[in-house]
C-alpha positions, 0 to 999 in steps of 0.5 A: 244502691246505685253502685249495686245497679251499675255492677249488674248493668255492666256488659261483657262484650261477648257476643253469640259468635264468641260464646260459640267459639268458647263453646267449641274451644272448651270441647276441643281442649277436653277431646285433646285431654281425653285422647291421652286417657284409657280406661286403665286410668280409671282402673288405676284411680279405682284401685286407689280410692283414697285419691279419688275420695280426696279429689272429690272432697276437695274439689266438689264438697269442701271448696263450695261449702268453704266458699259458702262460709267466705261468702257469709263473712265477707258478704260480697254483692249478691251477683259476686257471691253467685259468681263465686259459687259458680266458680267453686261448683265448676270442675278443674280446668284442663290447663291444671293438667299442664301446670301439675307436670310443670310443678313436679306433681303426678301428671298422670293423676291429674289427667285422670282426676280431670276425667273423673271430675268431668263425668261427675260435674255433669251432676255435681255442678248444677247440684252445688250451684243450686244447693249453695245458692239457695241456702244464701238469701241474696243469691237465692233471690237471683236464682229465683229470677232466672230460669235455672233448669237443672236438666238444661244445665246438665245437658250443656255441661254433657255437650261441652265436656262429657261427649268430648271426653267419651269420643276421645277416650273411644278413639284412644282405645280403638286407634291408639296410634292415631290418638297419640298423633292427634293429641300431640298436635291438638293439646298444645294447639287448643290450649293456645287458641284458648289463651288467645281467645281469653286475651281477645276478650280481655282486650275487647273488654279492656274499659270494662276491666279498667273501670270495675276490676277493683270490685272483684280483685280482691275476691278472686285473688283470695278465692283462688289462693284459698282454693290452692291452700285448701286442696293442698292441706286437704291431701296433706291431712290424708297423708298423700306424697308430695307429687300427689298433694301438688296435683290435688292443690292444682286441681282445686285451684285451677277452676274452669272459668271458661265453663263458668262464663258460658253457664253465666251467659247461657242461664243468667243472661251474662249478669254483670257481677257474675260475668265480671268475676268469672271472666277475671278468674279465667284470666287470673288463674292462668297466671296464678297457676303458672306462678305456683307451678314454676315455684314448685318445679324449681323447688323440685329441681333444687331438691 
């Protein structure tokens, strides 16, 4: 029991100013992605509803459901379990667009799915976290102790993802040339800022990771690989081509750990186990996504 108390007493060193910077970084990354999105992208997706259905099924229905089943089997510490549910409830990370392109996937589809996932996650992220979290006794106990107001959650996700998406798309629609120029600078710059932010946060919490990483190492690596495999075989089972299959796999495997961390600090007071798992996920999936994208990219070139 002492072990359990220690886990949730872990404090990730992430102060108010750090959270604001993370908020702004995620919003700017979303804005940078949105500068390359047009209404026609959504029209193309709607003309091919099968891809939309597979993307939503894999990311927002199967991943949370199978995460729940995995938790029932593994029975991790309750706050780790809720951290896994939080990650599974988040939309895909924006870096998935970069990795999809690198992997020889369908980059246009990746950007469009990111935009679509961002819109629906405003509703589905709060719903999935509340629904699956309340079905498992130990995580339900945590949910009872926090004031998880679905409207506040919806508001935060809208501010960080929804508004930058609509703003970026509006500029793209009315000032296309300006949007193209801004995107060329903003997209790589915002990604660089985000990666630097992750490593600064990591260096500030080096002792926390060194002392406690063994608690979440297996869970994060297993969960992440499982998400890539789930996305890949879900797409394959629906007969999607190679490029689209890689893209669905990336969109399912690269989850927005930064958003998860923000929600954990905003609504769960930085609960030790949840924060540790989400923080490690945010670092790990950059490496795993890079490794998978490099492997697929080389394979595509050799073919």
